[in-house]
mmCIF entry with sequence, helices, sheets and N, C-alpha, C, O atoms, coordinates in Angstrom:
data_MODEL
# 
_entry.id   MODEL 
# 
_entity.id                         1 
_entity.type                       polymer 
_entity.pdbx_number_of_molecules   1 
# 
_entity_poly.entity_id                      1 
_entity_poly.type                           'polypeptide(L)' 
_entity_poly.nstd_linkage                   no 
_entity_poly.nstd_monomer                   no 
_entity_poly.pdbx_seq_one_letter_code       MAEYGIHHVISNFSKPSIFEVIGHDNLASSLRAAFLHLFKVKTVFSKKIYCRFFSV 
_entity_poly.pdbx_seq_one_letter_code_can   MAEYGIHHVISNFSKPSIFEVIGHDNLASSLRAAFLHLFKVKTVFSKKIYCRFFSV 
_entity_poly.pdbx_strand_id                 A 
# 
loop_
_entity_poly_seq.entity_id 
_entity_poly_seq.num 
_entity_poly_seq.mon_id 
_entity_poly_seq.hetero 
1 1  MET n 
1 2  ALA n 
1 3  GLU n 
1 4  TYR n 
1 5  GLY n 
1 6  ILE n 
1 7  HIS n 
1 8  HIS n 
1 9  VAL n 
1 10 ILE n 
1 11 SER n 
1 12 ASN n 
1 13 PHE n 
1 14 SER n 
1 15 LYS n 
1 16 PRO n 
1 17 SER n 
1 18 ILE n 
1 19 PHE n 
1 20 GLU n 
1 21 VAL n 
1 22 ILE n 
1 23 GLY n 
1 24 HIS n 
1 25 ASP n 
1 26 ASN n 
1 27 LEU n 
1 28 ALA n 
1 29 SER n 
1 30 SER n 
1 31 LEU n 
1 32 ARG n 
1 33 ALA n 
1 34 ALA n 
1 35 PHE n 
1 36 LEU n 
1 37 HIS n 
1 38 LEU n 
1 39 PHE n 
1 40 LYS n 
1 41 VAL n 
1 42 LYS n 
1 43 THR n 
1 44 VAL n 
1 45 PHE n 
1 46 SER n 
1 47 LYS n 
1 48 LYS n 
1 49 ILE n 
1 50 TYR n 
1 51 CYS n 
1 52 ARG n 
1 53 PHE n 
1 54 PHE n 
1 55 SER n 
1 56 VAL n 
# 
_struct_asym.id          A 
_struct_asym.entity_id   1 
# 
loop_
_struct_conf.conf_type_id 
_struct_conf.id 
_struct_conf.pdbx_PDB_helix_id 
_struct_conf.beg_label_comp_id 
_struct_conf.beg_label_asym_id 
_struct_conf.beg_label_seq_id 
_struct_conf.pdbx_beg_PDB_ins_code 
_struct_conf.end_label_comp_id 
_struct_conf.end_label_asym_id 
_struct_conf.end_label_seq_id 
_struct_conf.pdbx_end_PDB_ins_code 
_struct_conf.beg_auth_comp_id 
_struct_conf.beg_auth_asym_id 
_struct_conf.beg_auth_seq_id 
_struct_conf.end_auth_comp_id 
_struct_conf.end_auth_asym_id 
_struct_conf.end_auth_seq_id 
_struct_conf.pdbx_PDB_helix_class 
_struct_conf.details 
_struct_conf.pdbx_PDB_helix_length 
HELX_P HELX_P1 AA1 ALA A 2  ? SER A 11 ? ALA A 2  SER A 11 1 ? 10 
HELX_P HELX_P2 AA2 ILE A 18 ? PHE A 54 ? ILE A 18 PHE A 54 1 ? 37 
# 
_struct_conf_type.id          HELX_P 
_struct_conf_type.criteria    ? 
_struct_conf_type.reference   ? 
# 
loop_
_atom_site.group_PDB 
_atom_site.id 
_atom_site.type_symbol 
_atom_site.label_atom_id 
_atom_site.label_alt_id 
_atom_site.label_comp_id 
_atom_site.label_asym_id 
_atom_site.label_entity_id 
_atom_site.label_seq_id 
_atom_site.pdbx_PDB_ins_code 
_atom_site.Cartn_x 
_atom_site.Cartn_y 
_atom_site.Cartn_z 
_atom_site.occupancy 
_atom_site.B_iso_or_equiv 
_atom_site.pdbx_formal_charge 
_atom_site.auth_seq_id 
_atom_site.auth_comp_id 
_atom_site.auth_asym_id 
_atom_site.auth_atom_id 
_atom_site.pdbx_PDB_model_num 
ATOM 1   N N  . MET A 1 1  ? -61.185 -31.985 -72.250 1.00 0.00 ? 1  MET A N  1 
ATOM 2   C CA . MET A 1 1  ? -60.673 -33.220 -71.727 1.00 0.00 ? 1  MET A CA 1 
ATOM 3   C C  . MET A 1 1  ? -61.469 -33.708 -70.529 1.00 0.00 ? 1  MET A C  1 
ATOM 4   O O  . MET A 1 1  ? -61.719 -34.905 -70.391 1.00 0.00 ? 1  MET A O  1 
ATOM 5   N N  . ALA A 1 2  ? -61.869 -32.781 -69.661 1.00 0.00 ? 2  ALA A N  1 
ATOM 6   C CA . ALA A 1 2  ? -62.572 -33.161 -68.446 1.00 0.00 ? 2  ALA A CA 1 
ATOM 7   C C  . ALA A 1 2  ? -63.956 -33.739 -68.744 1.00 0.00 ? 2  ALA A C  1 
ATOM 8   O O  . ALA A 1 2  ? -64.456 -34.583 -68.001 1.00 0.00 ? 2  ALA A O  1 
ATOM 9   N N  . GLU A 1 3  ? -64.566 -33.278 -69.831 1.00 0.00 ? 3  GLU A N  1 
ATOM 10  C CA . GLU A 1 3  ? -65.910 -33.784 -70.128 1.00 0.00 ? 3  GLU A CA 1 
ATOM 11  C C  . GLU A 1 3  ? -65.901 -35.259 -70.520 1.00 0.00 ? 3  GLU A C  1 
ATOM 12  O O  . GLU A 1 3  ? -66.938 -35.917 -70.440 1.00 0.00 ? 3  GLU A O  1 
ATOM 13  N N  . TYR A 1 4  ? -64.764 -35.788 -70.940 1.00 0.00 ? 4  TYR A N  1 
ATOM 14  C CA . TYR A 1 4  ? -64.682 -37.208 -71.292 1.00 0.00 ? 4  TYR A CA 1 
ATOM 15  C C  . TYR A 1 4  ? -64.522 -38.092 -70.058 1.00 0.00 ? 4  TYR A C  1 
ATOM 16  O O  . TYR A 1 4  ? -64.882 -39.269 -70.094 1.00 0.00 ? 4  TYR A O  1 
ATOM 17  N N  . GLY A 1 5  ? -63.999 -37.554 -68.990 1.00 0.00 ? 5  GLY A N  1 
ATOM 18  C CA . GLY A 1 5  ? -63.774 -38.348 -67.785 1.00 0.00 ? 5  GLY A CA 1 
ATOM 19  C C  . GLY A 1 5  ? -64.864 -38.195 -66.741 1.00 0.00 ? 5  GLY A C  1 
ATOM 20  O O  . GLY A 1 5  ? -64.789 -38.839 -65.695 1.00 0.00 ? 5  GLY A O  1 
ATOM 21  N N  . ILE A 1 6  ? -65.866 -37.375 -66.977 1.00 0.00 ? 6  ILE A N  1 
ATOM 22  C CA . ILE A 1 6  ? -66.899 -37.119 -65.981 1.00 0.00 ? 6  ILE A CA 1 
ATOM 23  C C  . ILE A 1 6  ? -67.755 -38.352 -65.710 1.00 0.00 ? 6  ILE A C  1 
ATOM 24  O O  . ILE A 1 6  ? -68.241 -38.516 -64.591 1.00 0.00 ? 6  ILE A O  1 
ATOM 25  N N  . HIS A 1 7  ? -67.953 -39.215 -66.687 1.00 0.00 ? 7  HIS A N  1 
ATOM 26  C CA . HIS A 1 7  ? -68.792 -40.393 -66.471 1.00 0.00 ? 7  HIS A CA 1 
ATOM 27  C C  . HIS A 1 7  ? -68.128 -41.379 -65.499 1.00 0.00 ? 7  HIS A C  1 
ATOM 28  O O  . HIS A 1 7  ? -68.823 -42.181 -64.876 1.00 0.00 ? 7  HIS A O  1 
ATOM 29  N N  . HIS A 1 8  ? -66.824 -41.331 -65.364 1.00 0.00 ? 8  HIS A N  1 
ATOM 30  C CA . HIS A 1 8  ? -66.151 -42.213 -64.405 1.00 0.00 ? 8  HIS A CA 1 
ATOM 31  C C  . HIS A 1 8  ? -66.419 -41.767 -62.977 1.00 0.00 ? 8  HIS A C  1 
ATOM 32  O O  . HIS A 1 8  ? -66.544 -42.595 -62.075 1.00 0.00 ? 8  HIS A O  1 
ATOM 33  N N  . VAL A 1 9  ? -66.507 -40.479 -62.775 1.00 0.00 ? 9  VAL A N  1 
ATOM 34  C CA . VAL A 1 9  ? -66.743 -39.944 -61.437 1.00 0.00 ? 9  VAL A CA 1 
ATOM 35  C C  . VAL A 1 9  ? -68.178 -40.199 -61.007 1.00 0.00 ? 9  VAL A C  1 
ATOM 36  O O  . VAL A 1 9  ? -68.427 -40.586 -59.865 1.00 0.00 ? 9  VAL A O  1 
ATOM 37  N N  . ILE A 1 10 ? -69.107 -39.987 -61.901 1.00 0.00 ? 10 ILE A N  1 
ATOM 38  C CA . ILE A 1 10 ? -70.515 -40.135 -61.566 1.00 0.00 ? 10 ILE A CA 1 
ATOM 39  C C  . ILE A 1 10 ? -70.871 -41.597 -61.291 1.00 0.00 ? 10 ILE A C  1 
ATOM 40  O O  . ILE A 1 10 ? -71.670 -41.869 -60.395 1.00 0.00 ? 10 ILE A O  1 
ATOM 41  N N  . SER A 1 11 ? -70.314 -42.517 -62.019 1.00 0.00 ? 11 SER A N  1 
ATOM 42  C CA . SER A 1 11 ? -70.698 -43.918 -61.864 1.00 0.00 ? 11 SER A CA 1 
ATOM 43  C C  . SER A 1 11 ? -70.063 -44.583 -60.641 1.00 0.00 ? 11 SER A C  1 
ATOM 44  O O  . SER A 1 11 ? -70.452 -45.696 -60.289 1.00 0.00 ? 11 SER A O  1 
ATOM 45  N N  . ASN A 1 12 ? -69.100 -43.937 -59.986 1.00 0.00 ? 12 ASN A N  1 
ATOM 46  C CA . ASN A 1 12 ? -68.440 -44.544 -58.845 1.00 0.00 ? 12 ASN A CA 1 
ATOM 47  C C  . ASN A 1 12 ? -69.129 -44.268 -57.517 1.00 0.00 ? 12 ASN A C  1 
ATOM 48  O O  . ASN A 1 12 ? -68.642 -44.715 -56.478 1.00 0.00 ? 12 ASN A O  1 
ATOM 49  N N  . PHE A 1 13 ? -70.244 -43.549 -57.515 1.00 0.00 ? 13 PHE A N  1 
ATOM 50  C CA . PHE A 1 13 ? -70.963 -43.304 -56.274 1.00 0.00 ? 13 PHE A CA 1 
ATOM 51  C C  . PHE A 1 13 ? -71.709 -44.566 -55.868 1.00 0.00 ? 13 PHE A C  1 
ATOM 52  O O  . PHE A 1 13 ? -72.404 -45.180 -56.678 1.00 0.00 ? 13 PHE A O  1 
ATOM 53  N N  . SER A 1 14 ? -71.559 -44.938 -54.623 1.00 0.00 ? 14 SER A N  1 
ATOM 54  C CA . SER A 1 14 ? -72.260 -46.119 -54.124 1.00 0.00 ? 14 SER A CA 1 
ATOM 55  C C  . SER A 1 14 ? -72.712 -45.849 -52.704 1.00 0.00 ? 14 SER A C  1 
ATOM 56  O O  . SER A 1 14 ? -72.361 -44.830 -52.109 1.00 0.00 ? 14 SER A O  1 
ATOM 57  N N  . LYS A 1 15 ? -73.480 -46.756 -52.176 1.00 0.00 ? 15 LYS A N  1 
ATOM 58  C CA . LYS A 1 15 ? -73.937 -46.624 -50.801 1.00 0.00 ? 15 LYS A CA 1 
ATOM 59  C C  . LYS A 1 15 ? -72.753 -46.816 -49.859 1.00 0.00 ? 15 LYS A C  1 
ATOM 60  O O  . LYS A 1 15 ? -71.864 -47.622 -50.133 1.00 0.00 ? 15 LYS A O  1 
ATOM 61  N N  . PRO A 1 16 ? -72.740 -46.080 -48.755 1.00 0.00 ? 16 PRO A N  1 
ATOM 62  C CA . PRO A 1 16 ? -71.649 -46.275 -47.800 1.00 0.00 ? 16 PRO A CA 1 
ATOM 63  C C  . PRO A 1 16 ? -71.791 -47.625 -47.091 1.00 0.00 ? 16 PRO A C  1 
ATOM 64  O O  . PRO A 1 16 ? -72.895 -48.137 -46.907 1.00 0.00 ? 16 PRO A O  1 
ATOM 65  N N  . SER A 1 17 ? -70.662 -48.176 -46.707 1.00 0.00 ? 17 SER A N  1 
ATOM 66  C CA . SER A 1 17 ? -70.699 -49.443 -45.982 1.00 0.00 ? 17 SER A CA 1 
ATOM 67  C C  . SER A 1 17 ? -71.140 -49.198 -44.547 1.00 0.00 ? 17 SER A C  1 
ATOM 68  O O  . SER A 1 17 ? -71.181 -48.057 -44.088 1.00 0.00 ? 17 SER A O  1 
ATOM 69  N N  . ILE A 1 18 ? -71.464 -50.259 -43.851 1.00 0.00 ? 18 ILE A N  1 
ATOM 70  C CA . ILE A 1 18 ? -71.906 -50.149 -42.457 1.00 0.00 ? 18 ILE A CA 1 
ATOM 71  C C  . ILE A 1 18 ? -70.789 -49.568 -41.598 1.00 0.00 ? 18 ILE A C  1 
ATOM 72  O O  . ILE A 1 18 ? -71.060 -48.876 -40.617 1.00 0.00 ? 18 ILE A O  1 
ATOM 73  N N  . PHE A 1 19 ? -69.544 -49.842 -41.955 1.00 0.00 ? 19 PHE A N  1 
ATOM 74  C CA . PHE A 1 19 ? -68.413 -49.321 -41.193 1.00 0.00 ? 19 PHE A CA 1 
ATOM 75  C C  . PHE A 1 19 ? -68.275 -47.813 -41.353 1.00 0.00 ? 19 PHE A C  1 
ATOM 76  O O  . PHE A 1 19 ? -67.914 -47.113 -40.407 1.00 0.00 ? 19 PHE A O  1 
ATOM 77  N N  . GLU A 1 20 ? -68.561 -47.315 -42.549 1.00 0.00 ? 20 GLU A N  1 
ATOM 78  C CA . GLU A 1 20 ? -68.521 -45.876 -42.771 1.00 0.00 ? 20 GLU A CA 1 
ATOM 79  C C  . GLU A 1 20 ? -69.639 -45.171 -42.023 1.00 0.00 ? 20 GLU A C  1 
ATOM 80  O O  . GLU A 1 20 ? -69.435 -44.079 -41.493 1.00 0.00 ? 20 GLU A O  1 
ATOM 81  N N  . VAL A 1 21 ? -70.805 -45.773 -41.973 1.00 0.00 ? 21 VAL A N  1 
ATOM 82  C CA . VAL A 1 21 ? -71.937 -45.186 -41.248 1.00 0.00 ? 21 VAL A CA 1 
ATOM 83  C C  . VAL A 1 21 ? -71.640 -45.139 -39.757 1.00 0.00 ? 21 VAL A C  1 
ATOM 84  O O  . VAL A 1 21 ? -71.864 -44.118 -39.107 1.00 0.00 ? 21 VAL A O  1 
ATOM 85  N N  . ILE A 1 22 ? -71.139 -46.237 -39.218 1.00 0.00 ? 22 ILE A N  1 
ATOM 86  C CA . ILE A 1 22 ? -70.803 -46.279 -37.787 1.00 0.00 ? 22 ILE A CA 1 
ATOM 87  C C  . ILE A 1 22 ? -69.679 -45.298 -37.482 1.00 0.00 ? 22 ILE A C  1 
ATOM 88  O O  . ILE A 1 22 ? -69.713 -44.606 -36.464 1.00 0.00 ? 22 ILE A O  1 
ATOM 89  N N  . GLY A 1 23 ? -68.693 -45.237 -38.352 1.00 0.00 ? 23 GLY A N  1 
ATOM 90  C CA . GLY A 1 23 ? -67.600 -44.299 -38.164 1.00 0.00 ? 23 GLY A CA 1 
ATOM 91  C C  . GLY A 1 23 ? -68.065 -42.857 -38.179 1.00 0.00 ? 23 GLY A C  1 
ATOM 92  O O  . GLY A 1 23 ? -67.583 -42.037 -37.398 1.00 0.00 ? 23 GLY A O  1 
ATOM 93  N N  . HIS A 1 24 ? -68.998 -42.543 -39.062 1.00 0.00 ? 24 HIS A N  1 
ATOM 94  C CA . HIS A 1 24 ? -69.536 -41.188 -39.134 1.00 0.00 ? 24 HIS A CA 1 
ATOM 95  C C  . HIS A 1 24 ? -70.302 -40.850 -37.862 1.00 0.00 ? 24 HIS A C  1 
ATOM 96  O O  . HIS A 1 24 ? -70.157 -39.748 -37.332 1.00 0.00 ? 24 HIS A O  1 
ATOM 97  N N  . ASP A 1 25 ? -71.106 -41.767 -37.369 1.00 0.00 ? 25 ASP A N  1 
ATOM 98  C CA . ASP A 1 25 ? -71.860 -41.535 -36.141 1.00 0.00 ? 25 ASP A CA 1 
ATOM 99  C C  . ASP A 1 25 ? -70.932 -41.348 -34.949 1.00 0.00 ? 25 ASP A C  1 
ATOM 100 O O  . ASP A 1 25 ? -71.153 -40.466 -34.119 1.00 0.00 ? 25 ASP A O  1 
ATOM 101 N N  . ASN A 1 26 ? -69.894 -42.174 -34.861 1.00 0.00 ? 26 ASN A N  1 
ATOM 102 C CA . ASN A 1 26 ? -68.947 -42.037 -33.754 1.00 0.00 ? 26 ASN A CA 1 
ATOM 103 C C  . ASN A 1 26 ? -68.187 -40.722 -33.831 1.00 0.00 ? 26 ASN A C  1 
ATOM 104 O O  . ASN A 1 26 ? -67.953 -40.081 -32.807 1.00 0.00 ? 26 ASN A O  1 
ATOM 105 N N  . LEU A 1 27 ? -67.804 -40.318 -35.023 1.00 0.00 ? 27 LEU A N  1 
ATOM 106 C CA . LEU A 1 27 ? -67.102 -39.058 -35.181 1.00 0.00 ? 27 LEU A CA 1 
ATOM 107 C C  . LEU A 1 27 ? -67.999 -37.885 -34.807 1.00 0.00 ? 27 LEU A C  1 
ATOM 108 O O  . LEU A 1 27 ? -67.557 -36.951 -34.138 1.00 0.00 ? 27 LEU A O  1 
ATOM 109 N N  . ALA A 1 28 ? -69.244 -37.931 -35.231 1.00 0.00 ? 28 ALA A N  1 
ATOM 110 C CA . ALA A 1 28 ? -70.170 -36.845 -34.935 1.00 0.00 ? 28 ALA A CA 1 
ATOM 111 C C  . ALA A 1 28 ? -70.418 -36.733 -33.435 1.00 0.00 ? 28 ALA A C  1 
ATOM 112 O O  . ALA A 1 28 ? -70.445 -35.625 -32.899 1.00 0.00 ? 28 ALA A O  1 
ATOM 113 N N  . SER A 1 29 ? -70.597 -37.854 -32.754 1.00 0.00 ? 29 SER A N  1 
ATOM 114 C CA . SER A 1 29 ? -70.858 -37.791 -31.316 1.00 0.00 ? 29 SER A CA 1 
ATOM 115 C C  . SER A 1 29 ? -69.618 -37.340 -30.544 1.00 0.00 ? 29 SER A C  1 
ATOM 116 O O  . SER A 1 29 ? -69.740 -36.612 -29.559 1.00 0.00 ? 29 SER A O  1 
ATOM 117 N N  . SER A 1 30 ? -68.433 -37.759 -30.974 1.00 0.00 ? 30 SER A N  1 
ATOM 118 C CA . SER A 1 30 ? -67.224 -37.333 -30.266 1.00 0.00 ? 30 SER A CA 1 
ATOM 119 C C  . SER A 1 30 ? -66.926 -35.861 -30.516 1.00 0.00 ? 30 SER A C  1 
ATOM 120 O O  . SER A 1 30 ? -66.467 -35.166 -29.610 1.00 0.00 ? 30 SER A O  1 
ATOM 121 N N  . LEU A 1 31 ? -67.179 -35.372 -31.733 1.00 0.00 ? 31 LEU A N  1 
ATOM 122 C CA . LEU A 1 31 ? -66.973 -33.949 -32.003 1.00 0.00 ? 31 LEU A CA 1 
ATOM 123 C C  . LEU A 1 31 ? -67.960 -33.095 -31.218 1.00 0.00 ? 31 LEU A C  1 
ATOM 124 O O  . LEU A 1 31 ? -67.611 -32.016 -30.738 1.00 0.00 ? 31 LEU A O  1 
ATOM 125 N N  . ARG A 1 32 ? -69.188 -33.577 -31.088 1.00 0.00 ? 32 ARG A N  1 
ATOM 126 C CA . ARG A 1 32 ? -70.191 -32.840 -30.322 1.00 0.00 ? 32 ARG A CA 1 
ATOM 127 C C  . ARG A 1 32 ? -69.762 -32.732 -28.865 1.00 0.00 ? 32 ARG A C  1 
ATOM 128 O O  . ARG A 1 32 ? -69.861 -31.659 -28.269 1.00 0.00 ? 32 ARG A O  1 
ATOM 129 N N  . ALA A 1 33 ? -69.290 -33.825 -28.290 1.00 0.00 ? 33 ALA A N  1 
ATOM 130 C CA . ALA A 1 33 ? -68.834 -33.806 -26.904 1.00 0.00 ? 33 ALA A CA 1 
ATOM 131 C C  . ALA A 1 33 ? -67.625 -32.878 -26.740 1.00 0.00 ? 33 ALA A C  1 
ATOM 132 O O  . ALA A 1 33 ? -67.524 -32.163 -25.743 1.00 0.00 ? 33 ALA A O  1 
ATOM 133 N N  . ALA A 1 34 ? -66.722 -32.888 -27.702 1.00 0.00 ? 34 ALA A N  1 
ATOM 134 C CA . ALA A 1 34 ? -65.547 -32.026 -27.626 1.00 0.00 ? 34 ALA A CA 1 
ATOM 135 C C  . ALA A 1 34 ? -65.932 -30.551 -27.690 1.00 0.00 ? 34 ALA A C  1 
ATOM 136 O O  . ALA A 1 34 ? -65.384 -29.738 -26.945 1.00 0.00 ? 34 ALA A O  1 
ATOM 137 N N  . PHE A 1 35 ? -66.863 -30.200 -28.566 1.00 0.00 ? 35 PHE A N  1 
ATOM 138 C CA . PHE A 1 35 ? -67.289 -28.810 -28.650 1.00 0.00 ? 35 PHE A CA 1 
ATOM 139 C C  . PHE A 1 35 ? -68.043 -28.372 -27.405 1.00 0.00 ? 35 PHE A C  1 
ATOM 140 O O  . PHE A 1 35 ? -67.881 -27.237 -26.957 1.00 0.00 ? 35 PHE A O  1 
ATOM 141 N N  . LEU A 1 36 ? -68.863 -29.247 -26.838 1.00 0.00 ? 36 LEU A N  1 
ATOM 142 C CA . LEU A 1 36 ? -69.552 -28.891 -25.598 1.00 0.00 ? 36 LEU A CA 1 
ATOM 143 C C  . LEU A 1 36 ? -68.552 -28.634 -24.480 1.00 0.00 ? 36 LEU A C  1 
ATOM 144 O O  . LEU A 1 36 ? -68.709 -27.682 -23.715 1.00 0.00 ? 36 LEU A O  1 
ATOM 145 N N  . HIS A 1 37 ? -67.532 -29.469 -24.379 1.00 0.00 ? 37 HIS A N  1 
ATOM 146 C CA . HIS A 1 37 ? -66.510 -29.256 -23.358 1.00 0.00 ? 37 HIS A CA 1 
ATOM 147 C C  . HIS A 1 37 ? -65.755 -27.957 -23.614 1.00 0.00 ? 37 HIS A C  1 
ATOM 148 O O  . HIS A 1 37 ? -65.463 -27.215 -22.676 1.00 0.00 ? 37 HIS A O  1 
ATOM 149 N N  . LEU A 1 38 ? -65.441 -27.683 -24.858 1.00 0.00 ? 38 LEU A N  1 
ATOM 150 C CA . LEU A 1 38 ? -64.743 -26.444 -25.213 1.00 0.00 ? 38 LEU A CA 1 
ATOM 151 C C  . LEU A 1 38 ? -65.560 -25.220 -24.817 1.00 0.00 ? 38 LEU A C  1 
ATOM 152 O O  . LEU A 1 38 ? -65.014 -24.262 -24.269 1.00 0.00 ? 38 LEU A O  1 
ATOM 153 N N  . PHE A 1 39 ? -66.851 -25.244 -25.086 1.00 0.00 ? 39 PHE A N  1 
ATOM 154 C CA . PHE A 1 39 ? -67.698 -24.107 -24.724 1.00 0.00 ? 39 PHE A CA 1 
ATOM 155 C C  . PHE A 1 39 ? -67.836 -23.959 -23.220 1.00 0.00 ? 39 PHE A C  1 
ATOM 156 O O  . PHE A 1 39 ? -67.900 -22.837 -22.719 1.00 0.00 ? 39 PHE A O  1 
ATOM 157 N N  . LYS A 1 40 ? -67.882 -25.069 -22.486 1.00 0.00 ? 40 LYS A N  1 
ATOM 158 C CA . LYS A 1 40 ? -67.940 -24.991 -21.027 1.00 0.00 ? 40 LYS A CA 1 
ATOM 159 C C  . LYS A 1 40 ? -66.671 -24.371 -20.464 1.00 0.00 ? 40 LYS A C  1 
ATOM 160 O O  . LYS A 1 40 ? -66.730 -23.516 -19.580 1.00 0.00 ? 40 LYS A O  1 
ATOM 161 N N  . VAL A 1 41 ? -65.529 -24.802 -20.976 1.00 0.00 ? 41 VAL A N  1 
ATOM 162 C CA . VAL A 1 41 ? -64.253 -24.238 -20.522 1.00 0.00 ? 41 VAL A CA 1 
ATOM 163 C C  . VAL A 1 41 ? -64.170 -22.763 -20.864 1.00 0.00 ? 41 VAL A C  1 
ATOM 164 O O  . VAL A 1 41 ? -63.724 -21.961 -20.044 1.00 0.00 ? 41 VAL A O  1 
ATOM 165 N N  . LYS A 1 42 ? -64.590 -22.400 -22.051 1.00 0.00 ? 42 LYS A N  1 
ATOM 166 C CA . LYS A 1 42 ? -64.566 -20.995 -22.475 1.00 0.00 ? 42 LYS A CA 1 
ATOM 167 C C  . LYS A 1 42 ? -65.467 -20.149 -21.591 1.00 0.00 ? 42 LYS A C  1 
ATOM 168 O O  . LYS A 1 42 ? -65.111 -19.024 -21.240 1.00 0.00 ? 42 LYS A O  1 
ATOM 169 N N  . THR A 1 43 ? -66.625 -20.674 -21.231 1.00 0.00 ? 43 THR A N  1 
ATOM 170 C CA . THR A 1 43 ? -67.554 -19.935 -20.383 1.00 0.00 ? 43 THR A CA 1 
ATOM 171 C C  . THR A 1 43 ? -66.962 -19.712 -19.001 1.00 0.00 ? 43 THR A C  1 
ATOM 172 O O  . THR A 1 43 ? -67.046 -18.607 -18.464 1.00 0.00 ? 43 THR A O  1 
ATOM 173 N N  . VAL A 1 44 ? -66.367 -20.743 -18.418 1.00 0.00 ? 44 VAL A N  1 
ATOM 174 C CA . VAL A 1 44 ? -65.762 -20.597 -17.100 1.00 0.00 ? 44 VAL A CA 1 
ATOM 175 C C  . VAL A 1 44 ? -64.596 -19.615 -17.163 1.00 0.00 ? 44 VAL A C  1 
ATOM 176 O O  . VAL A 1 44 ? -64.451 -18.766 -16.283 1.00 0.00 ? 44 VAL A O  1 
ATOM 177 N N  . PHE A 1 45 ? -63.780 -19.724 -18.180 1.00 0.00 ? 45 PHE A N  1 
ATOM 178 C CA . PHE A 1 45 ? -62.640 -18.830 -18.329 1.00 0.00 ? 45 PHE A CA 1 
ATOM 179 C C  . PHE A 1 45 ? -63.095 -17.388 -18.516 1.00 0.00 ? 45 PHE A C  1 
ATOM 180 O O  . PHE A 1 45 ? -62.508 -16.467 -17.947 1.00 0.00 ? 45 PHE A O  1 
ATOM 181 N N  . SER A 1 46 ? -64.146 -17.193 -19.317 1.00 0.00 ? 46 SER A N  1 
ATOM 182 C CA . SER A 1 46 ? -64.656 -15.844 -19.562 1.00 0.00 ? 46 SER A CA 1 
ATOM 183 C C  . SER A 1 46 ? -65.233 -15.236 -18.294 1.00 0.00 ? 46 SER A C  1 
ATOM 184 O O  . SER A 1 46 ? -65.081 -14.037 -18.062 1.00 0.00 ? 46 SER A O  1 
ATOM 185 N N  . LYS A 1 47 ? -65.894 -16.042 -17.470 1.00 0.00 ? 47 LYS A N  1 
ATOM 186 C CA . LYS A 1 47 ? -66.452 -15.523 -16.221 1.00 0.00 ? 47 LYS A CA 1 
ATOM 187 C C  . LYS A 1 47 ? -65.345 -15.061 -15.286 1.00 0.00 ? 47 LYS A C  1 
ATOM 188 O O  . LYS A 1 47 ? -65.494 -14.049 -14.600 1.00 0.00 ? 47 LYS A O  1 
ATOM 189 N N  . LYS A 1 48 ? -64.235 -15.795 -15.253 1.00 0.00 ? 48 LYS A N  1 
ATOM 190 C CA . LYS A 1 48 ? -63.128 -15.407 -14.371 1.00 0.00 ? 48 LYS A CA 1 
ATOM 191 C C  . LYS A 1 48 ? -62.511 -14.091 -14.820 1.00 0.00 ? 48 LYS A C  1 
ATOM 192 O O  . LYS A 1 48 ? -62.107 -13.280 -13.986 1.00 0.00 ? 48 LYS A O  1 
ATOM 193 N N  . ILE A 1 49 ? -62.434 -13.872 -16.114 1.00 0.00 ? 49 ILE A N  1 
ATOM 194 C CA . ILE A 1 49 ? -61.819 -12.635 -16.619 1.00 0.00 ? 49 ILE A CA 1 
ATOM 195 C C  . ILE A 1 49 ? -62.763 -11.457 -16.497 1.00 0.00 ? 49 ILE A C  1 
ATOM 196 O O  . ILE A 1 49 ? -62.356 -10.392 -16.033 1.00 0.00 ? 49 ILE A O  1 
ATOM 197 N N  . TYR A 1 50 ? -64.013 -11.616 -16.902 1.00 0.00 ? 50 TYR A N  1 
ATOM 198 C CA . TYR A 1 50 ? -64.919 -10.484 -17.009 1.00 0.00 ? 50 TYR A CA 1 
ATOM 199 C C  . TYR A 1 50 ? -65.671 -10.170 -15.728 1.00 0.00 ? 50 TYR A C  1 
ATOM 200 O O  . TYR A 1 50 ? -66.257 -9.093  -15.617 1.00 0.00 ? 50 TYR A O  1 
ATOM 201 N N  . CYS A 1 51 ? -65.674 -11.058 -14.774 1.00 0.00 ? 51 CYS A N  1 
ATOM 202 C CA . CYS A 1 51 ? -66.398 -10.772 -13.529 1.00 0.00 ? 51 CYS A CA 1 
ATOM 203 C C  . CYS A 1 51 ? -65.760 -9.629  -12.765 1.00 0.00 ? 51 CYS A C  1 
ATOM 204 O O  . CYS A 1 51 ? -66.477 -8.870  -12.113 1.00 0.00 ? 51 CYS A O  1 
ATOM 205 N N  . ARG A 1 52 ? -64.451 -9.469  -12.815 1.00 0.00 ? 52 ARG A N  1 
ATOM 206 C CA . ARG A 1 52 ? -63.811 -8.382  -12.089 1.00 0.00 ? 52 ARG A CA 1 
ATOM 207 C C  . ARG A 1 52 ? -64.103 -7.036  -12.738 1.00 0.00 ? 52 ARG A C  1 
ATOM 208 O O  . ARG A 1 52 ? -64.028 -6.006  -12.067 1.00 0.00 ? 52 ARG A O  1 
ATOM 209 N N  . PHE A 1 53 ? -64.434 -7.019  -14.029 1.00 0.00 ? 53 PHE A N  1 
ATOM 210 C CA . PHE A 1 53 ? -64.760 -5.760  -14.688 1.00 0.00 ? 53 PHE A CA 1 
ATOM 211 C C  . PHE A 1 53 ? -66.227 -5.371  -14.498 1.00 0.00 ? 53 PHE A C  1 
ATOM 212 O O  . PHE A 1 53 ? -66.555 -4.185  -14.446 1.00 0.00 ? 53 PHE A O  1 
ATOM 213 N N  . PHE A 1 54 ? -67.094 -6.350  -14.397 1.00 0.00 ? 54 PHE A N  1 
ATOM 214 C CA . PHE A 1 54 ? -68.523 -6.082  -14.345 1.00 0.00 ? 54 PHE A CA 1 
ATOM 215 C C  . PHE A 1 54 ? -69.128 -6.374  -12.982 1.00 0.00 ? 54 PHE A C  1 
ATOM 216 O O  . PHE A 1 54 ? -70.353 -6.411  -12.861 1.00 0.00 ? 54 PHE A O  1 
ATOM 217 N N  . SER A 1 55 ? -68.327 -6.578  -11.965 1.00 0.00 ? 55 SER A N  1 
ATOM 218 C CA . SER A 1 55 ? -68.888 -6.871  -10.640 1.00 0.00 ? 55 SER A CA 1 
ATOM 219 C C  . SER A 1 55 ? -69.476 -5.592  -10.048 1.00 0.00 ? 55 SER A C  1 
ATOM 220 O O  . SER A 1 55 ? -68.951 -4.492  -10.218 1.00 0.00 ? 55 SER A O  1 
ATOM 221 N N  . VAL A 1 56 ? -70.567 -5.787  -9.360  1.00 0.00 ? 56 VAL A N  1 
ATOM 222 C CA . VAL A 1 56 ? -71.292 -4.635  -8.787  1.00 0.00 ? 56 VAL A CA 1 
ATOM 223 C C  . VAL A 1 56 ? -71.039 -4.576  -7.305  1.00 0.00 ? 56 VAL A C  1 
ATOM 224 O O  . VAL A 1 56 ? -71.551 -3.686  -6.627  1.00 0.00 ? 56 VAL A O  1 
# 
């Protein structure tokens, strides 16, 4: 049954609209900023916890 409907899926691929491209770029840049902030917070938090164990 699935082999009869496969041509409908393949023929529906089209170029993304300008709004989809802009949306993808905005999402990618905001996710990048969020992950950078997350890693900065994690680094500061880790230093506060582990510095008392490894201080010389």
